[in-house]
Backbone bond lengths (Angstrom), bond angles and torsions (degrees), N, CA, C in turn:
res aa  C-N    CA-C-N  psi(-1)  N-CA   C-N-CA  omega(-1)  CA-C   N-CA-C  phi
1 F - - - 1.465 - - 1.521 108.78 -
2 T 1.301 118.12 119.08 1.465 121.62 178.88 1.516 109.52 -130.32
3 L 1.328 113.40 160.55 1.454 118.28 173.24 1.518 106.60 -72.13
4 G 1.267 117.04 119.49 1.462 120.15 -175.01 1.498 113.55 -90.84
5 N 1.323 115.48 -147.17 1.452 120.53 -174.22 1.520 113.38 -74.46
6 C 1.310 118.30 -1.05 1.461 120.71 177.45 1.528 111.53 -82.25
7 K 1.324 116.29 -5.73 1.465 121.05 -177.14 1.513 109.87 -90.56
8 S 1.304 115.89 137.77 1.460 119.58 173.02 1.525 108.62 -145.71
9 I 1.351 115.92 133.60 1.463 120.69 176.65 1.516 106.85 -117.10
10 D 1.314 115.97 121.91 1.460 122.03 175.99 1.519 107.42 -109.30
11 V 1.336 116.44 130.51 1.456 121.42 -178.60 1.526 109.84 -124.42
12 K 1.321 115.45 137.10 1.462 122.43 170.97 1.515 106.23 -133.53
13 D 1.336 116.28 125.49 1.442 118.72 178.44 1.515 109.85 -146.77
14 K 1.323 115.14 168.29 1.457 120.28 176.54 1.528 108.11 -71.90
15 P 1.318 116.90 150.87 1.460 118.91 -178.19 1.528 114.31 -66.06
16 N 1.327 117.62 -24.90 1.462 121.06 -179.88 1.528 108.26 -129.98
17 L 1.314 116.32 107.65 1.461 120.37 -179.71 1.533 113.23 -93.18
18 L 1.326 117.12 0.72 1.463 121.39 -177.68 1.537 113.48 -53.84
19 P 1.341 119.72 -43.38 1.482 119.02 -178.97 1.536 114.01 -64.72
20 Y 1.327 117.29 -13.50 1.463 120.66 -175.99 1.531 113.01 -103.71
21 M 1.314 115.86 -3.14 1.459 120.26 -176.48 1.524 111.50 -81.75
22 L 1.332 113.92 152.43 1.464 123.47 177.16 1.527 113.41 60.12
23 K 1.320 116.49 22.33 1.465 122.11 176.24 1.536 108.03 -102.53
24 P 1.337 117.14 151.25 1.459 119.66 177.81 1.534 111.93 -59.11
25 V 1.317 115.58 144.92 1.461 122.64 -179.01 1.532 108.64 -133.99
26 T 1.335 115.87 133.47 1.457 120.25 173.11 1.512 108.13 -100.29
27 F 1.319 116.14 124.57 1.456 123.02 -179.02 1.529 108.89 -85.52
28 L 1.318 115.85 120.31 1.462 122.58 179.12 1.530 108.80 -115.91
29 T 1.289 117.00 148.41 1.460 119.38 176.96 1.523 110.13 -144.51
30 T 1.314 113.99 152.65 1.447 119.60 173.69 1.527 108.28 -83.47
31 K 1.306 116.31 175.07 1.463 120.91 175.45 1.520 108.95 -64.17
32 S 1.303 116.05 151.56 1.466 119.38 -179.21 1.523 110.97 -72.27
33 P 1.334 116.26 153.35 1.473 118.07 170.84 1.535 108.44 -62.24
34 R 1.305 117.03 148.92 1.474 121.76 -177.00 1.532 110.94 -54.75
35 S 1.312 116.79 -38.82 1.469 120.32 -176.68 1.529 113.00 -70.80
36 L 1.335 117.47 -10.98 1.475 121.28 -179.27 1.516 113.95 -117.55
37 E 1.339 117.80 9.18 1.471 120.51 -175.56 1.523 113.54 -53.62
38 S 1.320 117.84 -44.60 1.473 120.00 -176.83 1.534 111.55 -70.90
39 L 1.311 117.69 -24.41 1.464 122.21 -177.82 1.530 112.17 -93.47
40 W 1.322 117.63 -15.33 1.459 122.65 -169.75 1.537 114.00 -55.24
41 P 1.335 119.77 -48.84 1.471 118.57 -179.10 1.528 112.71 -56.82
42 D 1.328 117.61 -40.55 1.474 121.05 178.67 1.516 110.64 -67.33
43 L 1.327 118.01 -38.74 1.458 120.97 179.03 1.534 110.66 -65.89
44 I 1.333 116.76 -42.31 1.466 120.83 179.24 1.525 109.91 -63.88
45 Y 1.323 116.91 -42.95 1.468 120.23 177.32 1.527 110.46 -59.10
46 M 1.331 117.12 -44.94 1.460 121.34 179.09 1.531 111.32 -59.98
47 I 1.321 116.06 -43.57 1.467 120.81 179.56 1.529 110.28 -62.28
48 E 1.314 116.34 -47.80 1.474 119.85 -179.31 1.523 111.37 -59.71
49 Q 1.321 117.32 -39.86 1.477 119.94 178.94 1.523 110.57 -64.48
50 K 1.329 116.68 -41.80 1.470 120.04 178.80 1.524 110.53 -65.14
51 L 1.332 117.61 -40.54 1.460 120.59 178.71 1.535 110.73 -64.27
52 R 1.318 116.49 -42.45 1.468 120.01 -179.43 1.530 112.14 -65.02
53 N 1.327 116.69 -24.86 1.458 120.76 179.68 1.531 113.34 -88.89
54 M 1.321 117.31 -1.13 1.468 120.05 178.08 1.533 108.46 -79.71
55 P 1.318 117.12 120.37 1.473 120.09 -174.02 1.536 114.93 -66.67
56 N 1.324 118.23 -22.13 1.460 119.97 -176.10 1.528 114.37 -97.96
57 L 1.344 116.68 5.37 1.465 120.27 174.52 1.521 108.62 -99.80
58 G 1.315 115.47 148.16 1.454 120.49 174.98 1.522 110.33 -83.05
59 K 1.333 115.95 -157.52 1.464 121.45 179.62 1.536 109.96 -59.91
60 I 1.326 115.31 134.39 1.464 121.22 179.12 1.530 108.54 -100.94
61 T 1.324 116.45 124.59 1.469 121.01 169.23 1.512 105.23 -89.92
62 G 1.330 116.24 111.95 1.458 121.32 -175.35 1.516 113.38 -88.08
63 I 1.320 114.28 179.52 1.463 121.47 -175.76 1.527 112.06 -63.33
64 N 1.325 118.72 -39.16 1.482 119.27 179.98 1.517 111.59 -62.71
65 E 1.326 116.37 -45.98 1.476 120.24 178.55 1.527 110.77 -64.76
66 L 1.315 115.52 -40.88 1.467 121.32 177.40 1.534 110.29 -59.89
67 N 1.342 116.90 -50.21 1.465 121.16 -179.30 1.523 112.22 -63.88
68 Y 1.316 117.28 -35.73 1.469 120.61 177.51 1.532 110.12 -59.44
69 K 1.327 116.09 -46.94 1.463 119.29 -179.95 1.528 111.62 -69.38
70 L 1.326 117.27 -38.05 1.467 120.43 179.85 1.518 110.95 -67.82
71 N 1.315 118.32 -39.53 1.462 121.97 179.76 1.523 111.67 -67.50
72 A 1.313 117.13 -29.04 1.465 121.52 -179.63 1.530 112.65 -81.00
73 N 1.327 117.28 -13.21 1.454 120.63 -174.23 1.540 110.13 -140.62
74 P 1.352 117.20 95.52 1.462 120.15 -177.22 1.547 114.00 -58.44
75 K 1.330 117.44 -35.06 1.471 119.41 179.06 1.531 110.48 -66.67
76 L 1.319 115.87 -38.51 1.462 119.94 177.34 1.527 110.59 -66.45
77 R 1.335 117.24 -40.45 1.460 121.68 177.82 1.525 110.36 -61.28
78 S 1.310 116.90 -42.80 1.462 121.23 178.71 1.533 110.74 -62.78
79 A 1.327 116.52 -44.29 1.465 120.82 178.24 1.513 110.88 -63.01
80 Y 1.336 116.66 -40.90 1.456 121.77 178.92 1.532 110.99 -61.03
81 K 1.336 116.03 -47.00 1.477 120.00 -179.92 1.526 110.72 -61.70
82 K 1.323 116.22 -41.95 1.466 120.54 178.89 1.531 109.89 -63.57
83 Y 1.331 116.73 -42.85 1.455 121.72 -179.89 1.545 110.49 -60.85
84 I 1.319 116.27 -49.30 1.477 120.96 -178.78 1.522 110.05 -62.86
85 S 1.332 117.16 -43.25 1.480 120.38 179.47 1.523 111.16 -61.26
86 T 1.322 116.50 -48.35 1.461 121.01 179.94 1.529 110.74 -61.42
87 L 1.307 115.78 -45.27 1.458 120.98 -177.77 1.536 112.04 -64.13
88 T 1.323 117.00 -43.97 1.469 119.44 -177.60 1.524 112.30 -76.02
89 L 1.313 117.51 -32.41 1.469 119.42 -179.07 1.523 112.97 -80.32
90 T 1.343 116.83 -37.25 1.462 119.96 -175.15 1.530 113.66 -109.82
91 G 1.329 116.57 -19.67 1.453 120.19 -174.78 1.515 113.09 80.63
92 I 1.335 116.45 4.09 1.456 121.63 -176.84 1.534 109.81 -106.85
93 S 1.324 115.59 132.48 1.460 121.89 177.15 1.517 108.73 -84.19
94 D 1.342 117.04 120.45 1.466 121.92 176.27 1.531 107.42 -71.84
95 K 1.325 116.44 106.49 1.475 121.18 -172.19 1.518 112.94 -60.18
96 E 1.324 116.92 -41.65 1.468 119.82 -177.83 1.522 111.23 -61.90
97 I 1.330 116.69 -47.39 1.458 120.12 178.90 1.528 110.19 -68.70
98 A 1.331 115.88 -40.52 1.477 119.97 179.99 1.525 110.94 -58.06
99 L 1.321 116.75 -42.38 1.468 120.21 179.72 1.532 111.18 -61.97
100 K 1.350 116.29 -42.89 1.462 119.78 177.92 1.532 111.07 -61.74
101 L 1.332 115.98 -46.20 1.456 120.88 -179.28 1.537 110.42 -66.12
102 G 1.309 116.63 -43.78 1.464 120.63 179.88 1.518 111.85 -60.64
103 E 1.333 115.59 -39.68 1.463 120.60 178.15 1.532 110.47 -66.66
104 E 1.310 116.33 -44.52 1.467 121.34 -179.70 1.535 111.94 -63.73
105 F 1.342 115.88 -39.86 1.466 119.55 -178.26 1.525 113.06 -93.93
106 K 1.340 115.84 3.55 1.470 122.44 178.31 1.532 111.31 51.44
107 S 1.343 113.44 53.27 1.452 119.26 -175.08 1.520 110.99 -142.53
108 P 1.350 117.62 130.41 1.474 120.10 176.54 1.532 113.00 -84.89
109 H 1.356 116.35 -6.07 1.462 120.09 -178.37 1.518 112.12 -138.06
110 F 1.325 114.97 146.97 1.453 122.15 171.77 1.524 107.41 -113.20
111 L 1.319 115.94 143.09 1.455 121.42 171.07 1.516 106.43 -118.14
112 L 1.331 115.56 108.39 1.464 121.48 -176.00 1.519 110.13 -97.96
113 L 1.329 115.35 127.50 1.459 121.79 170.94 1.524 107.51 -107.32
114 E 1.295 115.02 121.67 1.467 121.07 176.32 1.517 107.38 -119.38
115 F 1.336 116.45 119.74 1.462 122.03 -178.08 1.524 106.14 -125.10
116 V 1.324 117.03 111.33 1.462 120.65 -177.09 1.518 111.21 -124.52
117 S 1.299 114.15 149.98 1.451 122.42 175.83 1.522 106.69 -121.30
118 F 1.317 116.42 133.49 1.461 118.55 179.72 1.516 110.22 -149.45
119 P 1.335 116.07 162.48 1.462 119.80 179.84 1.525 111.04 -62.01
120 C 1.295 114.88 148.14 1.458 121.21 -177.48 1.528 110.08 -100.55
121 T 1.329 115.42 155.53 1.463 120.50 179.44 1.516 110.91 -76.33
122 K 1.307 116.47 -179.94 1.469 121.49 -173.30 1.527 114.61 -65.48
123 E 1.330 119.27 -17.83 1.467 120.63 -178.58 1.520 113.06 -89.70
124 C 1.309 118.01 8.63 1.463 121.66 -177.67 1.532 111.20 -90.13
125 P 1.344 116.67 155.62 1.462 120.07 177.41 1.534 113.12 -75.14
126 S 1.340 116.83 -11.20 1.471 120.85 176.28 1.521 107.89 -150.41
127 D 1.320 116.49 -170.49 1.464 119.83 -177.88 1.523 113.34 -99.64
128 E 1.351 118.17 14.27 1.455 120.54 -177.55 1.525 111.03 -133.64
129 Q 1.345 114.73 143.04 1.454 121.81 177.26 1.522 108.39 -137.07
130 W 1.329 116.06 143.94 1.461 121.08 177.02 1.515 108.49 -112.78
131 L 1.321 114.91 145.43 1.458 121.70 177.64 1.535 107.60 -136.10
132 I 1.329 115.47 128.67 1.464 121.22 176.35 1.520 106.92 -119.80
133 R 1.320 115.00 130.63 1.468 121.09 172.44 1.516 107.98 -120.67
134 L 1.324 115.48 138.02 1.454 121.56 175.61 1.520 106.09 -126.76
135 K 1.335 116.75 121.56 1.466 121.19 -177.74 1.513 110.11 -128.59
136 L 1.331 115.28 130.00 1.462 121.04 170.42 1.522 105.80 -99.73
137 I 1.313 116.07 119.17 1.467 122.24 -171.70 1.521 109.47 -118.52
138 E 1.328 116.13 133.61 1.465 120.94 174.45 1.532 107.73 -80.86
139 V 1.317 116.15 121.90 1.461 121.24 -175.46 1.522 112.21 -59.20
140 K 1.336 116.56 -48.61 1.460 121.90 -173.57 1.526 113.12 -61.46
141 T 1.321 116.70 -42.78 1.464 120.54 -173.90 1.527 113.93 -102.13
142 G 1.340 116.83 -19.64 1.450 120.71 -175.62 1.530 112.29 78.86
143 E 1.325 116.10 5.07 1.456 120.95 -178.06 1.520 112.39 -72.52
144 N 1.351 115.63 141.91 1.461 120.05 171.78 1.518 107.86 -80.37
145 I 1.312 115.93 117.30 1.448 121.65 178.85 1.526 109.02 -84.02
146 Y 1.315 114.54 -38.63 1.460 121.43 -178.31 1.523 107.99 -146.95
147 R 1.336 115.83 137.59 1.469 121.26 176.05 1.508 108.57 -137.86
148 A 1.305 115.65 133.21 1.463 120.41 171.90 1.523 107.08 -132.30
149 R 1.305 114.38 143.46 1.465 120.63 -178.92 1.518 107.23 -134.49
150 L 1.320 116.16 129.78 1.452 122.41 179.73 1.518 108.27 -130.15
151 S 1.321 115.87 126.06 1.466 118.68 178.46 1.522 109.33 -122.08
152 R 1.290 115.60 153.87 1.460 121.76 -178.43 1.519 108.76 -148.57
153 Q 1.305 115.43 124.24 1.462 120.70 172.59 1.524 106.20 -90.06
154 L 1.312 116.44 119.75 1.457 120.57 -177.00 1.519 110.85 -75.98
155 D 1.314 115.30 137.39 1.465 119.46 172.63 1.524 107.98 -77.93
156 K 1.325 116.83 159.02 1.462 120.09 -179.28 1.525 111.90 -56.81
157 D 1.329 117.29 -39.16 1.465 119.78 -177.76 1.534 112.59 -75.10
158 E 1.316 118.20 -8.79 1.476 121.61 176.60 1.520 112.55 -89.10
159 Q 1.307 117.08 -7.66 1.459 120.70 -173.47 1.520 112.17 -87.93
160 N 1.305 116.80 60.77 1.454 120.81 171.77 1.526 108.43 -144.33
161 I 1.297 115.86 156.49 1.466 121.85 -171.32 1.534 111.83 -61.07
162 D 1.335 116.59 -32.16 1.465 119.46 -178.77 1.525 111.32 -64.69
163 L 1.325 117.41 -40.09 1.460 120.79 -178.97 1.525 112.62 -84.50
164 Y 1.340 117.41 -24.23 1.464 120.81 -178.16 1.529 111.82 -55.73
165 Q 1.333 116.52 -46.68 1.458 119.17 -175.46 1.531 110.76 -63.20
166 D 1.319 117.66 -47.34 1.470 120.27 179.80 1.518 111.67 -63.26
167 L 1.304 116.51 -43.03 1.467 120.62 -179.44 1.534 110.60 -65.20
168 A 1.332 116.79 -45.38 1.476 120.70 178.88 1.530 110.53 -61.65
169 K 1.336 117.04 -43.26 1.473 120.26 178.21 1.521 111.23 -60.80
170 R 1.330 116.14 -43.95 1.459 119.50 -179.70 1.515 112.33 -64.48
171 M 1.332 116.60 -42.29 1.460 120.10 179.72 1.525 110.55 -64.43
172 I 1.327 115.85 -44.65 1.455 120.32 179.66 1.534 109.94 -63.51
173 S 1.317 116.56 -43.17 1.470 120.17 177.95 1.522 110.83 -61.07
174 D 1.329 116.86 -41.58 1.467 120.67 179.21 1.529 111.67 -60.27
175 I 1.335 116.42 -46.54 1.462 119.42 -176.85 1.532 110.67 -70.68
176 L 1.338 117.46 -34.30 1.467 120.18 177.25 1.535 111.06 -70.25
177 E 1.326 117.27 -37.51 1.476 120.31 176.10 1.530 110.59 -63.26
178 E 1.318 115.54 -39.93 1.466 119.79 178.10 1.531 110.17 -64.45
179 F 1.333 116.36 -41.72 1.458 121.74 177.49 1.527 110.40 -61.89
180 Q 1.331 117.09 -47.95 1.461 120.86 -179.15 1.534 110.81 -62.99
181 A 1.312 117.35 -39.34 1.474 121.62 179.81 1.524 110.36 -64.29
182 G 1.329 117.38 -33.65 1.473 121.23 -179.70 1.512 113.28 -80.86
183 L 1.312 116.87 -19.94 1.467 122.25 -176.36 1.536 108.78 -93.70
184 I 1.325 115.54 65.16 1.461 120.40 -178.98 1.533 108.80 -122.16
185 V 1.311 114.91 158.95 1.461 119.98 178.37 1.526 107.86 -77.52
186 P 1.347 117.27 122.91 1.458 119.36 -179.88 1.534 111.26 -74.09
187 W 1.311 116.26 156.96 1.467 120.83 174.96 1.519 109.27 -70.10
188 H 1.289 116.91 138.97 1.477 121.27 178.04 1.499 110.21 -112.92
């Protein structure tokens, strides 16, 4: 079973990622798609482990550390929710909130994972489609340093819980491999 021709990865990044390497990164994520709720903690753990093993990333502030700080500070949690909502709905990083969050998490960059499931149009092989976006965002400027987008139209036979986990893992692995491949030191 492989991801077939329904898979597409679109990448946009800065031509030189060297200034962004080996810097601390806070890992942010949206809520899981309903069909993946029971698998989400394991998927997030897998992602964090892969990020921590990337040689060109600095210290990763993971979801547990993030949630610990958010749970201890309701105002920070509210700002975080507003930031994620604004970012996912408009694609724009709210600089004022980003600066507060970046200062709190001691990180000049955010890495946002957005994994959404939505109904598919009439040309799809089934009624469900998945979309994963991975964005490396500079806190100070709100600029997207790196963006990858992976979409997958699910086949009817893929729409069961047994296949969801494997498919989600493969898609996440694909987008993380693409990210790692792009995060290399350029020749000078």
